Structures are given as structure tokens and as C-alpha cells.
SEKEPA-646551 format. One record per residue (C-alpha): residue number from 1; residue in one letter; x, y, z. Coordinates in pm, 1 decimal, padded with zeros to 6 digits, always signed. Example, Ala and Ser with C-alpha at 12.3 -4.5 7.8 and 13.67 -1.06 7.14 Angstrom:
BEGIN
<node><num>1</num><residuo>a</residuo><x>+01230.0</x><y>-00450.0</y><z>+00780.0</z></node>
<node><num>2</num><residuo>s</residuo><x>+01367.0</x><y>-00106.0</y><z>+00714.0</z></node>
This chain:
BEGIN
<node><num>1</num><residuo>m</residuo><x>-07409.4</x><y>+03580.8</y><z>+05840.4</z></node>
<node><num>2</num><residuo>t</residuo><x>-07551.8</x><y>+03930.4</y><z>+06025.9</z></node>
<node><num>3</num><residuo>c</residuo><x>-07262.9</x><y>+04158.2</y><z>+05945.6</z></node>
<node><num>4</num><residuo>e</residuo><x>-07317.7</x><y>+04504.0</y><z>+06269.9</z></node>
<node><num>5</num><residuo>m</residuo><x>-07113.0</x><y>+04831.0</y><z>+06111.1</z></node>
<node><num>6</num><residuo>t</residuo><x>-07186.1</x><y>+05103.8</y><z>+06385.0</z></node>
<node><num>7</num><residuo>l</residuo><x>-06902.3</x><y>+05344.0</y><z>+06229.9</z></node>
<node><num>8</num><residuo>r</residuo><x>-06967.4</x><y>+05525.7</y><z>+05990.9</z></node>
<node><num>9</num><residuo>r</residuo><x>-06621.6</x><y>+05603.6</y><z>+05744.5</z></node>
<node><num>10</num><residuo>e</residuo><x>-06522.9</x><y>+05923.5</y><z>+05789.7</z></node>
<node><num>11</num><residuo>p</residuo><x>-06544.1</x><y>+06101.4</y><z>+05422.0</z></node>
<node><num>12</num><residuo>s</residuo><x>-06246.0</x><y>+06158.8</y><z>+05204.3</z></node>
<node><num>13</num><residuo>a</residuo><x>-06139.9</x><y>+06540.6</y><z>+05125.6</z></node>
<node><num>14</num><residuo>h</residuo><x>-06282.5</x><y>+06525.9</y><z>+04831.1</z></node>
<node><num>15</num><residuo>e</residuo><x>-06617.0</x><y>+06405.6</y><z>+04847.2</z></node>
<node><num>16</num><residuo>v</residuo><x>-06650.0</x><y>+06689.8</y><z>+05161.5</z></node>
<node><num>17</num><residuo>f</residuo><x>-06590.4</x><y>+06881.7</y><z>+04898.5</z></node>
<node><num>18</num><residuo>e</residuo><x>-06811.2</x><y>+06758.7</y><z>+04643.6</z></node>
<node><num>19</num><residuo>i</residuo><x>-07107.5</x><y>+06770.6</y><z>+04923.9</z></node>
<node><num>20</num><residuo>l</residuo><x>-07052.1</x><y>+07143.9</y><z>+05076.7</z></node>
<node><num>21</num><residuo>a</residuo><x>-06952.2</x><y>+07279.1</y><z>+04690.7</z></node>
<node><num>22</num><residuo>r</residuo><x>-07274.0</x><y>+07165.1</y><z>+04562.4</z></node>
<node><num>23</num><residuo>d</residuo><x>-07421.0</x><y>+07301.6</y><z>+04911.6</z></node>
<node><num>24</num><residuo>h</residuo><x>-07259.0</x><y>+07636.4</y><z>+04848.5</z></node>
<node><num>25</num><residuo>s</residuo><x>-07208.0</x><y>+07711.5</y><z>+04480.1</z></node>
<node><num>26</num><residuo>d</residuo><x>-07593.7</x><y>+07918.0</y><z>+04491.6</z></node>
<node><num>27</num><residuo>h</residuo><x>-07461.3</x><y>+08134.7</y><z>+04726.3</z></node>
<node><num>28</num><residuo>l</residuo><x>-07099.0</x><y>+08197.0</y><z>+04549.1</z></node>
<node><num>29</num><residuo>l</residuo><x>-07272.8</x><y>+08285.1</y><z>+04285.7</z></node>
<node><num>30</num><residuo>v</residuo><x>-07418.3</x><y>+08574.9</y><z>+04429.6</z></node>
<node><num>31</num><residuo>f</residuo><x>-07202.0</x><y>+08671.7</y><z>+04617.4</z></node>
<node><num>32</num><residuo>l</residuo><x>-06972.4</x><y>+08671.8</y><z>+04319.6</z></node>
<node><num>33</num><residuo>r</residuo><x>-07257.8</x><y>+08899.5</y><z>+04112.4</z></node>
<node><num>34</num><residuo>a</residuo><x>-07267.3</x><y>+09117.0</y><z>+04404.7</z></node>
<node><num>35</num><residuo>v</residuo><x>-06889.0</x><y>+09189.4</y><z>+04317.7</z></node>
<node><num>36</num><residuo>v</residuo><x>-06855.9</x><y>+09120.0</y><z>+03953.2</z></node>
<node><num>37</num><residuo>r</residuo><x>-07010.5</x><y>+09442.6</y><z>+03768.6</z></node>
<node><num>38</num><residuo>d</residuo><x>-06986.5</x><y>+09247.5</y><z>+03413.3</z></node>
<node><num>39</num><residuo>k</residuo><x>-07180.1</x><y>+08971.4</y><z>+03500.4</z></node>
<node><num>40</num><residuo>s</residuo><x>-07071.8</x><y>+08838.7</y><z>+03134.5</z></node>
<node><num>41</num><residuo>a</residuo><x>-06741.8</x><y>+08760.0</y><z>+03324.5</z></node>
<node><num>42</num><residuo>v</residuo><x>-06892.1</x><y>+08563.1</y><z>+03650.0</z></node>
<node><num>43</num><residuo>d</residuo><x>-06951.3</x><y>+08254.5</y><z>+03513.0</z></node>
<node><num>44</num><residuo>d</residuo><x>-06562.7</x><y>+08224.0</y><z>+03397.5</z></node>
<node><num>45</num><residuo>i</residuo><x>-06447.2</x><y>+08380.2</y><z>+03783.2</z></node>
<node><num>46</num><residuo>f</residuo><x>-06738.6</x><y>+08102.4</y><z>+03973.0</z></node>
<node><num>47</num><residuo>q</residuo><x>-06562.6</x><y>+07783.1</y><z>+03661.5</z></node>
<node><num>48</num><residuo>e</residuo><x>-06204.8</x><y>+07940.8</y><z>+03779.4</z></node>
<node><num>49</num><residuo>t</residuo><x>-06298.0</x><y>+07966.5</y><z>+04209.8</z></node>
<node><num>50</num><residuo>m</residuo><x>-06385.7</x><y>+07624.2</y><z>+04195.5</z></node>
<node><num>51</num><residuo>m</residuo><x>-06090.5</x><y>+07447.8</y><z>+04045.3</z></node>
<node><num>52</num><residuo>v</residuo><x>-05889.1</x><y>+07684.5</y><z>+04242.8</z></node>
<node><num>53</num><residuo>a</residuo><x>-06026.7</x><y>+07571.2</y><z>+04513.3</z></node>
<node><num>54</num><residuo>w</residuo><x>-05964.7</x><y>+07157.9</y><z>+04391.6</z></node>
<node><num>55</num><residuo>r</residuo><x>-05628.2</x><y>+07203.1</y><z>+04385.3</z></node>
<node><num>56</num><residuo>r</residuo><x>-05614.9</x><y>+07367.0</y><z>+04715.5</z></node>
<node><num>57</num><residuo>l</residuo><x>-05858.3</x><y>+07168.0</y><z>+04917.2</z></node>
<node><num>58</num><residuo>a</residuo><x>-05506.6</x><y>+07055.5</y><z>+05150.0</z></node>
<node><num>59</num><residuo>d</residuo><x>-05555.9</x><y>+07404.4</y><z>+05255.7</z></node>
<node><num>60</num><residuo>f</residuo><x>-05881.5</x><y>+07375.1</y><z>+05392.7</z></node>
<node><num>61</num><residuo>d</residuo><x>-05927.1</x><y>+07394.6</y><z>+05765.4</z></node>
<node><num>62</num><residuo>r</residuo><x>-06264.4</x><y>+07217.6</y><z>+05846.3</z></node>
<node><num>63</num><residuo>s</residuo><x>-06269.5</x><y>+07313.4</y><z>+06103.8</z></node>
<node><num>64</num><residuo>r</residuo><x>-06307.5</x><y>+07699.5</y><z>+05948.7</z></node>
<node><num>65</num><residuo>s</residuo><x>-06619.4</x><y>+07768.8</y><z>+05758.1</z></node>
<node><num>66</num><residuo>f</residuo><x>-06605.2</x><y>+07649.3</y><z>+05396.2</z></node>
<node><num>67</num><residuo>g</residuo><x>-06848.9</x><y>+07952.3</y><z>+05281.3</z></node>
<node><num>68</num><residuo>a</residuo><x>-06543.1</x><y>+08196.6</y><z>+05391.1</z></node>
<node><num>69</num><residuo>w</residuo><x>-06301.0</x><y>+08042.5</y><z>+05226.9</z></node>
<node><num>70</num><residuo>i</residuo><x>-06476.2</x><y>+07998.7</y><z>+04867.9</z></node>
<node><num>71</num><residuo>r</residuo><x>-06614.6</x><y>+08351.5</y><z>+04914.5</z></node>
<node><num>72</num><residuo>g</residuo><x>-06190.8</x><y>+08508.8</y><z>+04974.7</z></node>
<node><num>73</num><residuo>i</residuo><x>-06094.9</x><y>+08299.9</y><z>+04740.5</z></node>
<node><num>74</num><residuo>g</residuo><x>-06386.9</x><y>+08373.6</y><z>+04499.7</z></node>
<node><num>75</num><residuo>s</residuo><x>-06252.0</x><y>+08701.8</y><z>+04620.9</z></node>
<node><num>76</num><residuo>r</residuo><x>-05919.7</x><y>+08644.0</y><z>+04474.2</z></node>
<node><num>77</num><residuo>v</residuo><x>-05961.0</x><y>+08578.3</y><z>+04141.9</z></node>
<node><num>78</num><residuo>a</residuo><x>-06246.7</x><y>+08820.4</y><z>+04096.2</z></node>
<node><num>79</num><residuo>m</residuo><x>-05967.4</x><y>+09055.8</y><z>+04167.3</z></node>
<node><num>80</num><residuo>d</residuo><x>-05762.8</x><y>+08886.8</y><z>+03939.4</z></node>
<node><num>81</num><residuo>h</residuo><x>-06013.7</x><y>+08897.7</y><z>+03623.9</z></node>
<node><num>82</num><residuo>a</residuo><x>-06013.1</x><y>+09263.0</y><z>+03712.4</z></node>
<node><num>83</num><residuo>g</residuo><x>-05630.6</x><y>+09306.6</y><z>+03660.2</z></node>
<node><num>84</num><residuo>r</residuo><x>-05584.0</x><y>+09114.9</y><z>+03365.0</z></node>
<node><num>85</num><residuo>r</residuo><x>-05938.2</x><y>+09186.8</y><z>+03249.1</z></node>
<node><num>86</num><residuo>r</residuo><x>-06125.2</x><y>+09482.5</y><z>+03304.0</z></node>
<node><num>87</num><residuo>v</residuo><x>-06363.8</x><y>+09323.3</y><z>+03506.1</z></node>
<node><num>88</num><residuo>a</residuo><x>-06512.6</x><y>+09615.8</y><z>+03680.6</z></node>
<node><num>89</num><residuo>v</residuo><x>-06415.6</x><y>+09451.0</y><z>+04080.4</z></node>
<node><num>90</num><residuo>a</residuo><x>-06584.2</x><y>+09670.3</y><z>+04356.3</z></node>
<node><num>91</num><residuo>d</residuo><x>-06395.1</x><y>+09817.9</y><z>+04593.6</z></node>
<node><num>92</num><residuo>p</residuo><x>-06210.5</x><y>+09598.7</y><z>+04888.1</z></node>
<node><num>93</num><residuo>a</residuo><x>-06475.1</x><y>+09795.9</y><z>+05171.7</z></node>
<node><num>94</num><residuo>m</residuo><x>-06777.5</x><y>+09656.6</y><z>+04922.2</z></node>
<node><num>95</num><residuo>l</residuo><x>-06556.8</x><y>+09297.2</y><z>+04978.5</z></node>
<node><num>96</num><residuo>a</residuo><x>-06588.2</x><y>+09289.9</y><z>+05295.7</z></node>
<node><num>97</num><residuo>e</residuo><x>-06947.6</x><y>+09417.0</y><z>+05378.1</z></node>
<node><num>98</num><residuo>l</residuo><x>-07049.8</x><y>+09178.1</y><z>+05154.5</z></node>
<node><num>99</num><residuo>e</residuo><x>-06877.3</x><y>+08856.2</y><z>+05316.8</z></node>
<node><num>100</num><residuo>r</residuo><x>-06976.8</x><y>+09023.3</y><z>+05637.8</z></node>
<node><num>101</num><residuo>h</residuo><x>-07359.5</x><y>+08966.7</y><z>+05545.4</z></node>
<node><num>102</num><residuo>a</residuo><x>-07247.3</x><y>+08622.9</y><z>+05311.8</z></node>
<node><num>103</num><residuo>s</residuo><x>-07095.4</x><y>+08560.1</y><z>+05649.9</z></node>
<node><num>104</num><residuo>a</residuo><x>-07436.7</x><y>+08515.9</y><z>+05831.3</z></node>
<node><num>105</num><residuo>f</residuo><x>-07526.8</x><y>+08286.7</y><z>+05598.3</z></node>
<node><num>106</num><residuo>d</residuo><x>-07235.9</x><y>+08007.6</y><z>+05645.5</z></node>
<node><num>107</num><residuo>g</residuo><x>-07426.4</x><y>+07803.2</y><z>+05952.8</z></node>
<node><num>108</num><residuo>d</residuo><x>-07752.7</x><y>+07702.1</y><z>+05777.2</z></node>
<node><num>109</num><residuo>h</residuo><x>-07510.5</x><y>+07523.6</y><z>+05532.2</z></node>
<node><num>110</num><residuo>a</residuo><x>-07314.8</x><y>+07255.4</y><z>+05801.2</z></node>
<node><num>111</num><residuo>l</residuo><x>-07674.4</x><y>+07235.5</y><z>+06006.7</z></node>
<node><num>112</num><residuo>s</residuo><x>-07935.8</x><y>+07095.9</y><z>+05701.7</z></node>
<node><num>113</num><residuo>f</residuo><x>-07605.3</x><y>+06874.7</y><z>+05556.1</z></node>
<node><num>114</num><residuo>r</residuo><x>-07618.4</x><y>+06724.3</y><z>+05966.7</z></node>
<node><num>115</num><residuo>a</residuo><x>-07951.8</x><y>+06694.6</y><z>+06009.6</z></node>
<node><num>116</num><residuo>r</residuo><x>-07972.3</x><y>+06509.3</y><z>+05684.1</z></node>
<node><num>117</num><residuo>l</residuo><x>-07623.4</x><y>+06334.9</y><z>+05747.9</z></node>
<node><num>118</num><residuo>a</residuo><x>-07888.8</x><y>+06224.1</y><z>+06136.4</z></node>
<node><num>119</num><residuo>s</residuo><x>-08247.0</x><y>+06191.0</y><z>+05885.5</z></node>
<node><num>120</num><residuo>l</residuo><x>-07996.1</x><y>+05904.7</y><z>+05642.0</z></node>
<node><num>121</num><residuo>d</residuo><x>-07912.7</x><y>+05776.3</y><z>+05994.7</z></node>
<node><num>122</num><residuo>e</residuo><x>-08166.9</x><y>+05698.5</y><z>+06082.5</z></node>
<node><num>123</num><residuo>c</residuo><x>-08424.2</x><y>+05540.6</y><z>+05796.3</z></node>
<node><num>124</num><residuo>i</residuo><x>-08114.7</x><y>+05284.5</y><z>+05739.3</z></node>
<node><num>125</num><residuo>e</residuo><x>-08191.4</x><y>+05235.9</y><z>+06142.6</z></node>
<node><num>126</num><residuo>r</residuo><x>-08569.3</x><y>+05188.0</y><z>+06027.8</z></node>
<node><num>127</num><residuo>l</residuo><x>-08488.4</x><y>+04913.8</y><z>+05679.4</z></node>
<node><num>128</num><residuo>p</residuo><x>-08499.7</x><y>+04565.0</y><z>+05718.0</z></node>
<node><num>129</num><residuo>s</residuo><x>-08179.5</x><y>+04429.0</y><z>+05858.4</z></node>
<node><num>130</num><residuo>d</residuo><x>-08051.6</x><y>+04272.6</y><z>+05524.5</z></node>
<node><num>131</num><residuo>s</residuo><x>-08135.7</x><y>+04590.5</y><z>+05349.5</z></node>
<node><num>132</num><residuo>a</residuo><x>-07950.5</x><y>+04783.4</y><z>+05597.2</z></node>
<node><num>133</num><residuo>e</residuo><x>-07676.6</x><y>+04561.0</y><z>+05588.2</z></node>
<node><num>134</num><residuo>v</residuo><x>-07662.3</x><y>+04517.8</y><z>+05236.8</z></node>
<node><num>135</num><residuo>i</residuo><x>-07650.1</x><y>+04945.1</y><z>+05233.1</z></node>
<node><num>136</num><residuo>r</residuo><x>-07361.5</x><y>+05005.0</y><z>+05496.9</z></node>
<node><num>137</num><residuo>l</residuo><x>-07149.6</x><y>+04736.0</y><z>+05330.2</z></node>
<node><num>138</num><residuo>t</residuo><x>-07208.4</x><y>+04897.7</y><z>+04980.5</z></node>
<node><num>139</num><residuo>y</residuo><x>-07187.0</x><y>+05219.7</y><z>+05142.3</z></node>
<node><num>140</num><residuo>t</residuo><x>-07004.2</x><y>+05278.5</y><z>+05480.5</z></node>
<node><num>141</num><residuo>a</residuo><x>-06774.3</x><y>+04923.1</y><z>+05447.4</z></node>
<node><num>142</num><residuo>n</residuo><x>-06681.2</x><y>+05003.8</y><z>+05054.8</z></node>
<node><num>143</num><residuo>l</residuo><x>-06698.7</x><y>+04664.9</y><z>+04958.6</z></node>
<node><num>144</num><residuo>p</residuo><x>-06794.8</x><y>+04495.4</y><z>+04571.7</z></node>
<node><num>145</num><residuo>l</residuo><x>-07070.8</x><y>+04365.7</y><z>+04534.6</z></node>
<node><num>146</num><residuo>r</residuo><x>-06892.5</x><y>+04000.8</y><z>+04444.7</z></node>
<node><num>147</num><residuo>a</residuo><x>-06736.7</x><y>+04059.0</y><z>+04779.0</z></node>
<node><num>148</num><residuo>i</residuo><x>-07110.5</x><y>+04151.7</y><z>+04955.2</z></node>
<node><num>149</num><residuo>a</residuo><x>-07236.2</x><y>+03829.4</y><z>+04756.7</z></node>
<node><num>150</num><residuo>t</residuo><x>-06971.7</x><y>+03608.3</y><z>+04930.8</z></node>
<node><num>151</num><residuo>r</residuo><x>-07009.6</x><y>+03684.2</y><z>+05253.3</z></node>
<node><num>152</num><residuo>l</residuo><x>-07351.5</x><y>+03732.4</y><z>+05284.8</z></node>
<node><num>153</num><residuo>t</residuo><x>-07331.9</x><y>+03349.3</y><z>+05075.3</z></node>
<node><num>154</num><residuo>v</residuo><x>-07612.2</x><y>+03429.0</y><z>+04833.4</z></node>
<node><num>155</num><residuo>t</residuo><x>-07548.8</x><y>+03510.0</y><z>+04423.3</z></node>
<node><num>156</num><residuo>e</residuo><x>-07399.3</x><y>+03860.8</y><z>+04336.5</z></node>
<node><num>157</num><residuo>e</residuo><x>-07730.2</x><y>+03990.8</y><z>+04139.6</z></node>
<node><num>158</num><residuo>t</residuo><x>-07896.1</x><y>+03896.2</y><z>+04487.4</z></node>
<node><num>159</num><residuo>i</residuo><x>-07720.0</x><y>+04160.1</y><z>+04645.8</z></node>
<node><num>160</num><residuo>k</residuo><x>-07803.5</x><y>+04404.0</y><z>+04379.8</z></node>
<node><num>161</num><residuo>k</residuo><x>-08143.7</x><y>+04339.9</y><z>+04376.8</z></node>
<node><num>162</num><residuo>r</residuo><x>-08121.3</x><y>+04447.4</y><z>+04820.8</z></node>
<node><num>163</num><residuo>v</residuo><x>-07903.4</x><y>+04729.9</y><z>+04702.2</z></node>
<node><num>164</num><residuo>q</residuo><x>-08200.7</x><y>+04802.6</y><z>+04470.8</z></node>
<node><num>165</num><residuo>r</residuo><x>-08454.1</x><y>+04790.1</y><z>+04669.1</z></node>
<node><num>166</num><residuo>a</residuo><x>-08261.7</x><y>+04947.6</y><z>+04983.0</z></node>
<node><num>167</num><residuo>r</residuo><x>-08201.7</x><y>+05260.5</y><z>+04812.2</z></node>
<node><num>168</num><residuo>a</residuo><x>-08550.5</x><y>+05250.9</y><z>+04714.0</z></node>
<node><num>169</num><residuo>l</residuo><x>-08654.1</x><y>+05286.6</y><z>+05102.1</z></node>
<node><num>170</num><residuo>l</residuo><x>-08437.2</x><y>+05471.7</y><z>+05144.9</z></node>
<node><num>171</num><residuo>g</residuo><x>-08516.2</x><y>+05706.7</y><z>+04915.8</z></node>
<node><num>172</num><residuo>d</residuo><x>-08945.2</x><y>+05676.3</y><z>+05014.8</z></node>
<node><num>173</num><residuo>c</residuo><x>-08827.1</x><y>+05695.6</y><z>+05352.7</z></node>
<node><num>174</num><residuo>l</residuo><x>-08615.5</x><y>+06084.1</y><z>+05269.4</z></node>
<node><num>175</num><residuo>q</residuo><x>-08935.0</x><y>+06181.9</y><z>+05093.3</z></node>
<node><num>176</num><residuo>r</residuo><x>-09174.0</x><y>+06189.1</y><z>+05405.8</z></node>
<node><num>177</num><residuo>k</residuo><x>-08867.6</x><y>+06359.9</y><z>+05570.5</z></node>
<node><num>178</num><residuo>g</residuo><x>-08885.0</x><y>+06615.9</y><z>+05357.1</z></node>
<node><num>179</num><residuo>v</residuo><x>-08438.6</x><y>+06628.6</y><z>+05242.4</z></node>
<node><num>180</num><residuo>l</residuo><x>-08539.3</x><y>+06440.4</y><z>+04899.6</z></node>
<node><num>181</num><residuo>a</residuo><x>-08778.5</x><y>+06645.6</y><z>+04621.2</z></node>
């Protein structure tokens, strides 16, 4: 019994946040280091920015730039720190100029993410059918291993091994494509 799944599950907002935060964290740090003159405060401001962004995730408009959104939060957090701790922060005109330059890099992340996703889809398509099926059932349909085993009338151990082998094949494929280091 083969289960054909061509629909991809829409990632949750928190999954999207995790991916985007990871992709933008280096640029956010560079931005904050340019904005905040007290280098010892940058890590605190970065952490607080991420926490505020996480809490305000429902306010993020997915049709807009995540980088600009999180830098805006970072700017406000830095200004707040400046008021509370006398941390020297770039003036508003400098912040606007830094934002203008930083926004030039925002498109790269979205393209990179889409390219990696396309590579993953290609690699899944190249898997043997039983491997592709367990990957889709495990990661797209989010079924527990026991449910997959029942559905495919095999043991749970067999499913564990299939998933393990399929992930290794995917990893090899993604490395060949240069997606994984």
C-alpha cells in the first residue's frame, strides 16, 4: 500500500520564526553592533530582540521582509536600553541609513531558503519509493512511527530503520547539491 502525498504541510508560524531567526541572526548582530556603541550590551540587546520578536510573532506580516521587521524591533530595544542603561546608540538618522543598507541583503535569505527547499524536494523525489514514503509520512504528515508501521503493515523497528536510511540518503544528496556543509 503506497501513500502518494504531493501536498506539503504549511509550516507553523513558530517553525517559520525559527528558520528565519536562524537565517537572519548574523545580519541582526552586525546591525546591532553598528547601532550600539557599547559592545558589551549587544548580546543582551540581541537576546531581548529575539524574545520580543517571538512574543510578537502574530504581528509579523509574512508578505513583508522579516529582516526589516526584526531590525526594527532591535532598533527599538537598543533605544530602550539607551534610555535605561545609558548605552550609546546611533542617532535616528544613522539608524535609518544603516537600515537602508541592511535591507539590501533581505532578498538573499528568502531566495536561499526557497532554493534549499527546492533542493530538498528534488532529493526526496530521487529517493527510492519506500524511503520517500516514510519521509513524507514522518515529516509532512507528522505521523508517529507506530502509526506509519501500522499503515504500512511492518514493525515500528522497520520504520525506524527506513527513516534512518532515508535521512542518510537525503543528507548525502543535499551535501552533493551544496545545501549542507
